[in-house]
N, CA, C and O atoms as a GROMACS GRO file, in nm:
protein
  508
    1MET      N    1   0.460   0.217  -0.017
    1MET     CA    2   0.504   0.328  -0.100
    1MET      C    3   0.485   0.297  -0.250
    1MET      O    4   0.444   0.383  -0.327
    2LYS      N    5   0.516   0.172  -0.288
    2LYS     CA    6   0.503   0.135  -0.429
    2LYS      C    7   0.358   0.142  -0.475
    2LYS      O    8   0.330   0.184  -0.587
    3ILE      N    9   0.266   0.101  -0.389
    3ILE     CA   10   0.125   0.107  -0.426
    3ILE      C   11   0.080   0.253  -0.442
    3ILE      O   12   0.002   0.284  -0.532
    4LEU      N   13   0.130   0.339  -0.357
    4LEU     CA   14   0.094   0.480  -0.366
    4LEU      C   15   0.142   0.540  -0.499
    4LEU      O   16   0.069   0.614  -0.564
    5LEU      N   17   0.265   0.508  -0.537
    5LEU     CA   18   0.318   0.557  -0.665
    5LEU      C   19   0.234   0.506  -0.783
    5LEU      O   20   0.202   0.582  -0.874
    6ALA      N   21   0.198   0.379  -0.779
    6ALA     CA   22   0.119   0.320  -0.888
    6ALA      C   23  -0.019   0.385  -0.896
    6ALA      O   24  -0.068   0.414  -1.006
    7ILE      N   25  -0.082   0.407  -0.782
    7ILE     CA   26  -0.215   0.468  -0.782
    7ILE      C   27  -0.208   0.613  -0.829
    7ILE      O   28  -0.291   0.656  -0.909
    8VAL      N   29  -0.110   0.687  -0.779
    8VAL     CA   30  -0.097   0.828  -0.819
    8VAL      C   31  -0.071   0.838  -0.969
    8VAL      O   32  -0.128   0.925  -1.035
    9TRP      N   33   0.014   0.751  -1.023
    9TRP     CA   34   0.043   0.754  -1.166
    9TRP      C   35  -0.082   0.720  -1.248
    9TRP      O   36  -0.108   0.782  -1.351
   10THR      N   37  -0.159   0.623  -1.201
   10THR     CA   38  -0.284   0.586  -1.268
   10THR      C   39  -0.381   0.704  -1.271
   10THR      O   40  -0.442   0.733  -1.373
   11LEU      N   41  -0.395   0.771  -1.156
   11LEU     CA   42  -0.482   0.888  -1.149
   11LEU      C   43  -0.431   1.001  -1.239
   11LEU      O   44  -0.510   1.071  -1.302
   12PHE      N   45  -0.300   1.017  -1.244
   12PHE     CA   46  -0.238   1.117  -1.331
   12PHE      C   47  -0.277   1.092  -1.477
   12PHE      O   48  -0.309   1.186  -1.550
   13ILE      N   49  -0.273   0.966  -1.520
   13ILE     CA   50  -0.310   0.932  -1.657
   13ILE      C   51  -0.459   0.959  -1.681
   13ILE      O   52  -0.496   1.012  -1.786
   14ILE      N   53  -0.543   0.924  -1.585
   14ILE     CA   54  -0.687   0.948  -1.600
   14ILE      C   55  -0.714   1.097  -1.614
   14ILE      O   56  -0.789   1.138  -1.702
   15ILE      N   57  -0.654   1.177  -1.528
   15ILE     CA   58  -0.674   1.322  -1.534
   15ILE      C   59  -0.618   1.378  -1.664
   15ILE      O   60  -0.682   1.461  -1.729
   16GLY      N   61  -0.498   1.334  -1.702
   16GLY     CA   62  -0.439   1.380  -1.826
   16GLY      C   63  -0.522   1.344  -1.948
   16GLY      O   64  -0.524   1.418  -2.047
   17SER      N   65  -0.590   1.232  -1.941
   17SER     CA   66  -0.675   1.188  -2.052
   17SER      C   67  -0.807   1.262  -2.055
   17SER      O   68  -0.870   1.273  -2.160
   18ALA      N   69  -0.850   1.313  -1.940
   18ALA     CA   70  -0.980   1.381  -1.931
   18ALA      C   71  -0.972   1.530  -1.960
   18ALA      O   72  -1.073   1.592  -1.994
   19ILE      N   73  -0.854   1.588  -1.948
   19ILE     CA   74  -0.838   1.733  -1.969
   19ILE      C   75  -0.862   1.765  -2.116
   19ILE      O   76  -0.825   1.689  -2.204
   20SER      N   77  -0.923   1.878  -2.139
   20SER     CA   78  -0.951   1.923  -2.275
   20SER      C   79  -0.823   1.928  -2.357
   20SER      O   80  -0.719   1.972  -2.309
   21GLY      N   81  -0.833   1.884  -2.479
   21GLY     CA   82  -0.718   1.888  -2.570
   21GLY      C   83  -0.667   2.030  -2.591
   21GLY      O   84  -0.547   2.050  -2.610
   22ASN      N   85  -0.756   2.128  -2.588
   22ASN     CA   86  -0.714   2.268  -2.604
   22ASN      C   87  -0.625   2.312  -2.488
   22ASN      O   88  -0.528   2.385  -2.508
   23SER      N   89  -0.658   2.268  -2.367
   23SER     CA   90  -0.577   2.301  -2.250
   23SER      C   91  -0.438   2.237  -2.261
   23SER      O   92  -0.338   2.300  -2.227
   24LEU      N   93  -0.435   2.115  -2.308
   24LEU     CA   94  -0.306   2.046  -2.320
   24LEU      C   95  -0.218   2.111  -2.425
   24LEU      O   96  -0.096   2.119  -2.407
   25ASN      N   97  -0.275   2.156  -2.534
   25ASN     CA   98  -0.195   2.220  -2.638
   25ASN      C   99  -0.130   2.348  -2.587
   25ASN      O  100  -0.019   2.382  -2.630
   26GLN      N  101  -0.196   2.419  -2.497
   26GLN     CA  102  -0.138   2.540  -2.439
   26GLN      C  103  -0.022   2.506  -2.345
   26GLN      O  104   0.069   2.586  -2.328
   27LEU      N  105  -0.025   2.386  -2.283
   27LEU     CA  106   0.080   2.345  -2.190
   27LEU      C  107   0.201   2.287  -2.262
   27LEU      O  108   0.309   2.277  -2.204
   28GLN      N  109   0.184   2.249  -2.386
   28GLN     CA  110   0.293   2.183  -2.459
   28GLN      C  111   0.408   2.282  -2.480
   28GLN      O  112   0.395   2.380  -2.554
   29PHE      N  113   0.519   2.254  -2.414
   29PHE     CA  114   0.635   2.342  -2.422
   29PHE      C  115   0.738   2.292  -2.522
   29PHE      O  116   0.834   2.362  -2.553
   30ILE      N  117   0.720   2.173  -2.569
   30ILE     CA  118   0.812   2.116  -2.668
   30ILE      C  119   0.734   2.099  -2.798
   30ILE      O  120   0.631   2.032  -2.802
   31GLN      N  121   0.783   2.160  -2.903
   31GLN     CA  122   0.715   2.153  -3.032
   31GLN      C  123   0.779   2.044  -3.118
   31GLN      O  124   0.857   2.073  -3.208
   32LEU      N  125   0.746   1.921  -3.089
   32LEU     CA  126   0.794   1.808  -3.165
   32LEU      C  127   0.677   1.739  -3.233
   32LEU      O  128   0.568   1.730  -3.176
   33PRO      N  129   0.699   1.691  -3.355
   33PRO     CA  130   0.590   1.616  -3.418
   33PRO      C  131   0.562   1.489  -3.338
   33PRO      O  132   0.654   1.421  -3.292
   34TYR      N  133   0.437   1.459  -3.323
   34TYR     CA  134   0.391   1.339  -3.250
   34TYR      C  135   0.432   1.338  -3.104
   34TYR      O  136   0.446   1.232  -3.044
   35PHE      N  137   0.452   1.456  -3.045
   35PHE     CA  138   0.490   1.464  -2.904
   35PHE      C  139   0.385   1.396  -2.816
   35PHE      O  140   0.420   1.332  -2.717
   36ASP      N  141   0.257   1.410  -2.853
   36ASP     CA  142   0.153   1.347  -2.772
   36ASP      C  143   0.163   1.195  -2.774
   36ASP      O  144   0.127   1.129  -2.676
   37LYS      N  145   0.212   1.139  -2.883
   37LYS     CA  146   0.229   0.993  -2.889
   37LYS      C  147   0.344   0.949  -2.798
   37LYS      O  148   0.337   0.843  -2.736
   38VAL      N  149   0.448   1.030  -2.792
   38VAL     CA  150   0.559   1.001  -2.700
   38VAL      C  151   0.510   1.005  -2.556
   38VAL      O  152   0.548   0.922  -2.474
   39VAL      N  153   0.424   1.102  -2.526
   39VAL     CA  154   0.367   1.112  -2.392
   39VAL      C  155   0.287   0.987  -2.360
   39VAL      O  156   0.301   0.930  -2.251
   40HIS      N  157   0.203   0.943  -2.452
   40HIS     CA  158   0.125   0.820  -2.431
   40HIS      C  159   0.217   0.701  -2.408
   40HIS      O  160   0.194   0.621  -2.317
   41PHE      N  161   0.320   0.689  -2.488
   41PHE     CA  162   0.416   0.579  -2.474
   41PHE      C  163   0.476   0.579  -2.334
   41PHE      O  164   0.479   0.475  -2.267
   42VAL      N  165   0.525   0.693  -2.290
   42VAL     CA  166   0.590   0.705  -2.159
   42VAL      C  167   0.490   0.677  -2.047
   42VAL      O  168   0.522   0.606  -1.952
   43TRP      N  169   0.370   0.733  -2.058
   43TRP     CA  170   0.268   0.711  -1.954
   43TRP      C  171   0.245   0.563  -1.930
   43TRP      O  172   0.241   0.518  -1.815
   44TYR      N  173   0.230   0.487  -2.036
   44TYR     CA  174   0.195   0.346  -2.021
   44TYR      C  175   0.317   0.258  -1.993
   44TYR      O  176   0.304   0.152  -1.933
   45PHE      N  177   0.432   0.301  -2.036
   45PHE     CA  178   0.556   0.233  -1.998
   45PHE      C  179   0.572   0.241  -1.846
   45PHE      O  180   0.595   0.140  -1.780
   46VAL      N  181   0.561   0.360  -1.793
   46VAL     CA  182   0.576   0.382  -1.649
   46VAL      C  183   0.463   0.314  -1.572
   46VAL      O  184   0.486   0.256  -1.466
   47LEU      N  185   0.341   0.321  -1.625
   47LEU     CA  186   0.227   0.256  -1.560
   47LEU      C  187   0.252   0.107  -1.539
   47LEU      O  188   0.232   0.055  -1.430
   48TYR      N  189   0.296   0.041  -1.643
   48TYR     CA  190   0.325  -0.102  -1.632
   48TYR      C  191   0.437  -0.126  -1.531
   48TYR      O  192   0.426  -0.215  -1.446
   49MET      N  193   0.542  -0.048  -1.539
   49MET     CA  194   0.658  -0.066  -1.451
   49MET      C  195   0.617  -0.048  -1.304
   49MET      O  196   0.657  -0.128  -1.218
   50LEU      N  197   0.539   0.055  -1.275
   50LEU     CA  198   0.501   0.081  -1.136
   50LEU      C  199   0.411  -0.029  -1.081
   50LEU      O  200   0.432  -0.076  -0.969
   51TRP      N  201   0.311  -0.071  -1.158
   51TRP     CA  202   0.222  -0.176  -1.110
   51TRP      C  203   0.294  -0.310  -1.099
   51TRP      O  204   0.272  -0.385  -1.005
   52TYR      N  205   0.379  -0.339  -1.195
   52TYR     CA  206   0.452  -0.467  -1.187
   52TYR      C  207   0.547  -0.466  -1.068
   52TYR      O  208   0.560  -0.567  -0.999
   53SER      N  209   0.614  -0.356  -1.045
   53SER     CA  210   0.705  -0.346  -0.931
   53SER      C  211   0.630  -0.369  -0.800
   53SER      O  212   0.676  -0.442  -0.713
   54TYR      N  213   0.514  -0.306  -0.787
   54TYR     CA  214   0.433  -0.325  -0.666
   54TYR      C  215   0.389  -0.471  -0.653
   54TYR      O  216   0.406  -0.531  -0.547
   55LEU      N  217   0.333  -0.526  -0.759
   55LEU     CA  218   0.281  -0.663  -0.753
   55LEU      C  219   0.392  -0.765  -0.730
   55LEU      O  220   0.371  -0.864  -0.660
   56LEU      N  221   0.507  -0.742  -0.787
   56LEU     CA  222   0.619  -0.834  -0.769
   56LEU      C  223   0.668  -0.834  -0.626
   56LEU      O  224   0.698  -0.940  -0.571
   57HIS      N  225   0.675  -0.718  -0.564
   57HIS     CA  226   0.719  -0.712  -0.425
   57HIS      C  227   0.613  -0.764  -0.328
   57HIS      O  228   0.644  -0.808  -0.218
   58ARG      N  229   0.490  -0.758  -0.371
   58ARG     CA  230   0.381  -0.810  -0.287
   58ARG      C  231   0.371  -0.962  -0.297
   58ARG      O  232   0.339  -1.029  -0.199
   59ASN      N  233   0.398  -1.015  -0.416
   59ASN     CA  234   0.380  -1.158  -0.438
   59ASN      C  235   0.480  -1.202  -0.545
   59ASN      O  236   0.466  -1.166  -0.662
   60HIS      N  237   0.578  -1.280  -0.507
   60HIS     CA  238   0.685  -1.318  -0.600
   60HIS      C  239   0.639  -1.413  -0.711
   60HIS      O  240   0.716  -1.441  -0.802
   61THR      N  241   0.516  -1.462  -0.704
   61THR     CA  242   0.467  -1.545  -0.815
   61THR      C  243   0.447  -1.461  -0.940
   61THR      O  244   0.427  -1.514  -1.049
   62PHE      N  245   0.453  -1.328  -0.926
   62PHE     CA  246   0.439  -1.241  -1.042
   62PHE      C  247   0.561  -1.247  -1.133
   62PHE      O  248   0.564  -1.182  -1.237
   63GLN      N  249   0.661  -1.325  -1.095
   63GLN     CA  250   0.774  -1.347  -1.185
   63GLN      C  251   0.732  -1.435  -1.302
   63GLN      O  252   0.796  -1.433  -1.407
   64ARG      N  253   0.626  -1.511  -1.285
   64ARG     CA  254   0.580  -1.599  -1.392
   64ARG      C  255   0.528  -1.517  -1.510
   64ARG      O  256   0.469  -1.410  -1.493
   65VAL      N  257   0.551  -1.570  -1.626
   65VAL     CA  258   0.513  -1.500  -1.750
   65VAL      C  259   0.363  -1.474  -1.757
   65VAL      O  260   0.321  -1.368  -1.803
   66LYS      N  261   0.281  -1.568  -1.711
   66LYS     CA  262   0.136  -1.550  -1.724
   66LYS      C  263   0.089  -1.429  -1.644
   66LYS      O  264  -0.004  -1.360  -1.686
   67PHE      N  265   0.150  -1.401  -1.530
   67PHE     CA  266   0.110  -1.284  -1.452
   67PHE      C  267   0.155  -1.155  -1.518
   67PHE      O  268   0.085  -1.054  -1.513
   68ARG      N  269   0.272  -1.158  -1.579
   68ARG     CA  270   0.318  -1.039  -1.650
   68ARG      C  271   0.228  -1.009  -1.769
   68ARG      O  272   0.198  -0.893  -1.798
   69ILE      N  273   0.184  -1.113  -1.836
   69ILE     CA  274   0.095  -1.095  -1.952
   69ILE      C  275  -0.043  -1.050  -1.906
   69ILE      O  276  -0.106  -0.968  -1.973
   70LEU      N  277  -0.092  -1.101  -1.792
   70LEU     CA  278  -0.220  -1.054  -1.739
   70LEU      C  279  -0.214  -0.906  -1.703
   70LEU      O  280  -0.308  -0.832  -1.731
   71LEU      N  281  -0.106  -0.863  -1.642
   71LEU     CA  282  -0.090  -0.722  -1.611
   71LEU      C  283  -0.084  -0.641  -1.740
   71LEU      O  284  -0.146  -0.535  -1.749
   72PHE      N  285  -0.011  -0.690  -1.838
   72PHE     CA  286  -0.003  -0.623  -1.968
   72PHE      C  287  -0.143  -0.607  -2.028
   72PHE      O  288  -0.178  -0.500  -2.077
   73ALA      N  289  -0.221  -0.714  -2.023
   73ALA     CA  290  -0.358  -0.708  -2.076
   73ALA      C  291  -0.442  -0.607  -1.998
   73ALA      O  292  -0.523  -0.535  -2.057
   74GLY      N  293  -0.422  -0.600  -1.867
   74GLY     CA  294  -0.495  -0.503  -1.786
   74GLY      C  295  -0.459  -0.360  -1.820
   74GLY      O  296  -0.545  -0.272  -1.826
   75VAL      N  297  -0.330  -0.336  -1.843
   75VAL     CA  298  -0.285  -0.202  -1.880
   75VAL      C  299  -0.340  -0.164  -2.018
   75VAL      O  300  -0.382  -0.051  -2.038
   76ILE      N  301  -0.338  -0.257  -2.110
   76ILE     CA  302  -0.392  -0.232  -2.244
   76ILE      C  303  -0.543  -0.205  -2.236
   76ILE      O  304  -0.593  -0.113  -2.301
   77LEU      N  305  -0.614  -0.283  -2.157
   77LEU     CA  306  -0.757  -0.261  -2.139
   77LEU      C  307  -0.784  -0.124  -2.077
   77LEU      O  308  -0.878  -0.055  -2.118
   78PHE      N  309  -0.704  -0.084  -1.981
   78PHE     CA  310  -0.714   0.048  -1.920
   78PHE      C  311  -0.700   0.157  -2.026
   78PHE      O  312  -0.777   0.252  -2.029
   79GLY      N  313  -0.600   0.142  -2.114
   79GLY     CA  314  -0.580   0.239  -2.222
   79GLY      C  315  -0.698   0.243  -2.318
   79GLY      O  316  -0.739   0.350  -2.361
   80LEU      N  317  -0.752   0.128  -2.350
   80LEU     CA  318  -0.867   0.121  -2.440
   80LEU      C  319  -0.989   0.188  -2.377
   80LEU      O  320  -1.059   0.264  -2.444
   81VAL      N  321  -1.013   0.162  -2.249
   81VAL     CA  322  -1.126   0.223  -2.180
   81VAL      C  323  -1.110   0.375  -2.179
   81VAL      O  324  -1.207   0.447  -2.202
   82LEU      N  325  -0.990   0.425  -2.152
   82LEU     CA  326  -0.970   0.570  -2.152
   82LEU      C  327  -0.992   0.630  -2.290
   82LEU      O  328  -1.048   0.739  -2.301
   83GLU      N  329  -0.949   0.562  -2.395
   83GLU     CA  330  -0.974   0.612  -2.531
   83GLU      C  331  -1.124   0.616  -2.561
   83GLU      O  332  -1.172   0.711  -2.622
   84LEU      N  333  -1.197   0.515  -2.517
   84LEU     CA  334  -1.342   0.514  -2.537
   84LEU      C  335  -1.410   0.624  -2.455
   84LEU      O  336  -1.505   0.687  -2.502
   85LEU      N  337  -1.361   0.648  -2.334
   85LEU     CA  338  -1.414   0.758  -2.254
   85LEU      C  339  -1.387   0.892  -2.321
   85LEU      O  340  -1.471   0.982  -2.317
   86GLN      N  341  -1.270   0.904  -2.382
   86GLN     CA  342  -1.239   1.028  -2.455
   86GLN      C  343  -1.335   1.048  -2.572
   86GLN      O  344  -1.377   1.160  -2.601
   87LYS      N  345  -1.369   0.939  -2.636
   87LYS     CA  346  -1.458   0.950  -2.752
   87LYS      C  347  -1.602   0.983  -2.712
   87LYS      O  348  -1.668   1.065  -2.776
   88TYR      N  349  -1.650   0.920  -2.606
   88TYR     CA  350  -1.792   0.930  -2.574
   88TYR      C  351  -1.827   1.020  -2.456
   88TYR      O  352  -1.941   1.066  -2.447
   89TYR      N  353  -1.733   1.045  -2.364
   89TYR     CA  354  -1.773   1.115  -2.242
   89TYR      C  355  -1.691   1.239  -2.210
   89TYR      O  356  -1.748   1.337  -2.161
   90PHE      N  357  -1.563   1.239  -2.234
   90PHE     CA  358  -1.481   1.354  -2.198
   90PHE      C  359  -1.504   1.468  -2.297
   90PHE      O  360  -1.508   1.447  -2.418
   91ILE      N  361  -1.519   1.587  -2.244
   91ILE     CA  362  -1.548   1.704  -2.326
   91ILE      C  363  -1.424   1.747  -2.403
   91ILE      O  364  -1.314   1.752  -2.348
   92LYS      N  365  -1.442   1.778  -2.529
   92LYS     CA  366  -1.335   1.825  -2.618
   92LYS      C  367  -1.217   1.728  -2.624
   92LYS      O  368  -1.102   1.769  -2.632
   93ARG      N  369  -1.247   1.601  -2.621
   93ARG     CA  370  -1.147   1.497  -2.638
   93ARG      C  371  -1.195   1.403  -2.747
   93ARG      O  372  -1.315   1.392  -2.771
   94SER      N  373  -1.103   1.338  -2.812
   94SER     CA  374  -1.141   1.241  -2.914
   94SER      C  375  -1.049   1.120  -2.901
   94SER      O  376  -0.935   1.132  -2.857
   95ALA      N  377  -1.100   1.007  -2.941
   95ALA     CA  378  -1.022   0.884  -2.938
   95ALA      C  379  -0.937   0.876  -3.064
   95ALA      O  380  -0.980   0.914  -3.173
   96GLU      N  381  -0.816   0.827  -3.047
   96GLU     CA  382  -0.727   0.808  -3.161
   96GLU      C  383  -0.665   0.670  -3.152
   96GLU      O  384  -0.612   0.632  -3.048
   97ILE      N  385  -0.670   0.597  -3.260
   97ILE     CA  386  -0.609   0.465  -3.264
   97ILE      C  387  -0.457   0.477  -3.245
   97ILE      O  388  -0.394   0.387  -3.188
   98ALA      N  389  -0.399   0.586  -3.291
   98ALA     CA  390  -0.255   0.606  -3.274
   98ALA      C  391  -0.218   0.623  -3.128
   98ALA      O  392  -0.111   0.579  -3.085
   99ASP      N  393  -0.305   0.687  -3.049
   99ASP     CA  394  -0.280   0.698  -2.905
   99ASP      C  395  -0.283   0.561  -2.840
   99ASP      O  396  -0.197   0.528  -2.759
  100PHE      N  397  -0.383   0.481  -2.877
  100PHE     CA  398  -0.393   0.346  -2.822
  100PHE      C  399  -0.272   0.262  -2.863
  100PHE      O  400  -0.221   0.183  -2.784
  101PHE      N  401  -0.226   0.280  -2.985
  101PHE     CA  402  -0.108   0.208  -3.032
  101PHE      C  403   0.016   0.250  -2.951
  101PHE      O  404   0.097   0.165  -2.914
  102ALA      N  405   0.030   0.380  -2.924
  102ALA     CA  406   0.143   0.428  -2.843
  102ALA      C  407   0.133   0.375  -2.700
  102ALA      O  408   0.235   0.337  -2.641
  103ASP      N  409   0.012   0.371  -2.644
  103ASP     CA  410  -0.009   0.313  -2.511
  103ASP      C  411   0.039   0.168  -2.510
  103ASP      O  412   0.112   0.125  -2.420
  104SER      N  413  -0.004   0.094  -2.611
  104SER     CA  414   0.028  -0.048  -2.619
  104SER      C  415   0.178  -0.071  -2.636
  104SER      O  416   0.234  -0.162  -2.576
  105LEU      N  417   0.242   0.011  -2.718
  105LEU     CA  418   0.387  -0.002  -2.736
  105LEU      C  419   0.463   0.026  -2.608
  105LEU      O  420   0.560  -0.043  -2.576
  106GLY      N  421   0.420   0.127  -2.533
  106GLY     CA  422   0.484   0.158  -2.406
  106GLY      C  423   0.472   0.043  -2.308
  106GLY      O  424   0.570   0.004  -2.245
  107ALA      N  425   0.352  -0.013  -2.296
  107ALA     CA  426   0.331  -0.127  -2.207
  107ALA      C  427   0.408  -0.249  -2.256
  107ALA      O  428   0.461  -0.325  -2.175
  108CYS      N  429   0.414  -0.268  -2.386
  108CYS     CA  430   0.486  -0.383  -2.443
  108CYS      C  431   0.636  -0.376  -2.414
  108CYS      O  432   0.697  -0.475  -2.375
  109LEU      N  433   0.693  -0.259  -2.433
  109LEU     CA  434   0.835  -0.244  -2.403
  109LEU      C  435   0.862  -0.266  -2.255
  109LEU      O  436   0.962  -0.327  -2.218
  110ALA      N  437   0.774  -0.217  -2.169
  110ALA     CA  438   0.789  -0.238  -2.025
  110ALA      C  439   0.780  -0.387  -1.992
  110ALA      O  440   0.856  -0.438  -1.910
  111LEU      N  441   0.687  -0.457  -2.056
  111LEU     CA  442   0.673  -0.601  -2.035
  111LEU      C  443   0.803  -0.672  -2.071
  111LEU      O  444   0.847  -0.762  -1.999
  112ILE      N  445   0.862  -0.634  -2.180
  112ILE     CA  446   0.986  -0.698  -2.226
  112ILE      C  447   1.105  -0.663  -2.137
  112ILE      O  448   1.186  -0.749  -2.103
  113LEU      N  449   1.115  -0.536  -2.100
  113LEU     CA  450   1.234  -0.490  -2.028
  113LEU      C  451   1.231  -0.508  -1.877
  113LEU      O  452   1.336  -0.531  -1.816
  114PHE      N  453   1.115  -0.499  -1.815
  114PHE     CA  454   1.112  -0.490  -1.670
  114PHE      C  455   1.178  -0.607  -1.601
  114PHE      O  456   1.262  -0.587  -1.513
  115PHE      N  457   1.143  -0.728  -1.640
  115PHE     CA  458   1.197  -0.844  -1.570
  115PHE      C  459   1.348  -0.851  -1.584
  115PHE      O  460   1.418  -0.889  -1.489
  116GLU      N  461   1.400  -0.815  -1.701
  116GLU     CA  462   1.545  -0.813  -1.720
  116GLU      C  463   1.610  -0.707  -1.631
  116GLU      O  464   1.714  -0.731  -1.569
  117LEU      N  465   1.548  -0.590  -1.625
  117LEU     CA  466   1.602  -0.484  -1.539
  117LEU      C  467   1.593  -0.522  -1.392
  117LEU      O  468   1.682  -0.491  -1.314
  118TYR      N  469   1.485  -0.590  -1.355
  118TYR     CA  470   1.465  -0.632  -1.217
  118TYR      C  471   1.575  -0.728  -1.173
  118TYR      O  472   1.620  -0.724  -1.058
  119GLN      N  473   1.618  -0.814  -1.263
  119GLN     CA  474   1.722  -0.911  -1.230
  119GLN      C  475   1.862  -0.853  -1.237
  119GLN      O  476   1.958  -0.917  -1.195
  120SER      N  477   1.876  -0.733  -1.290
  120SER     CA  478   2.005  -0.668  -1.300
  120SER      C  479   2.059  -0.637  -1.160
  120SER      O  480   1.985  -0.587  -1.075
  121LYS      N  481   2.187  -0.666  -1.137
  121LYS     CA  482   2.242  -0.639  -1.004
  121LYS      C  483   2.260  -0.489  -0.980
  121LYS      O  484   2.274  -0.446  -0.865
  122TYR      N  485   2.260  -0.409  -1.086
  122TYR     CA  486   2.276  -0.265  -1.070
  122TYR      C  487   2.144  -0.192  -1.055
  122TYR      O  488   2.131  -0.104  -0.971
  123LEU      N  489   2.045  -0.229  -1.137
  123LEU     CA  490   1.918  -0.158  -1.137
  123LEU      C  491   1.810  -0.225  -1.054
  123LEU      O  492   1.717  -0.159  -1.008
  124GLY      N  493   1.821  -0.355  -1.033
  124GLY     CA  494   1.716  -0.431  -0.966
  124GLY      C  495   1.682  -0.382  -0.827
  124GLY      O  496   1.567  -0.391  -0.784
  125LYS      N  497   1.781  -0.331  -0.757
  125LYS     CA  498   1.753  -0.286  -0.619
  125LYS      C  499   1.667  -0.159  -0.616
  125LYS      O  500   1.612  -0.125  -0.512
  126TYR      N  501   1.655  -0.089  -0.728
  126TYR     CA  502   1.575   0.032  -0.732
  126TYR      C  503   1.432   0.008  -0.780
  126TYR      O  504   1.347   0.097  -0.771
  127LEU      N  505   1.404  -0.110  -0.830
  127LEU     CA  506   1.271  -0.139  -0.886
  127LEU      C  507   1.181  -0.205  -0.787
  127LEU      O  508   1.066  -0.236  -0.818
   0.00000   0.00000   0.00000
């Protein structure tokens, strides 16, 4: 089940990144400044959490810091590749360094928080 959630979320991000910016602006129901950056932050925060949760339950050696950092690097690379695809291949999309920065911040916060939340006696059983 955890792998399915991680894959579906990854596909959701790919599709969301490929959709025309004009289409997304019509769907935006909240008029907040930098709302798209918040969306990027949340997407990559959740992406890291879902993949780490799956990998941790599959192999407990993922508790080691080096594996968490490797996953973090993979998530960041995924965000970079999507930004480059937006710039060069996706129609009516453009790459923004601020989007990549928001992606990175989301993944970074997940990297910092996840292991602590996982060890929590209240929240750990849900992760």
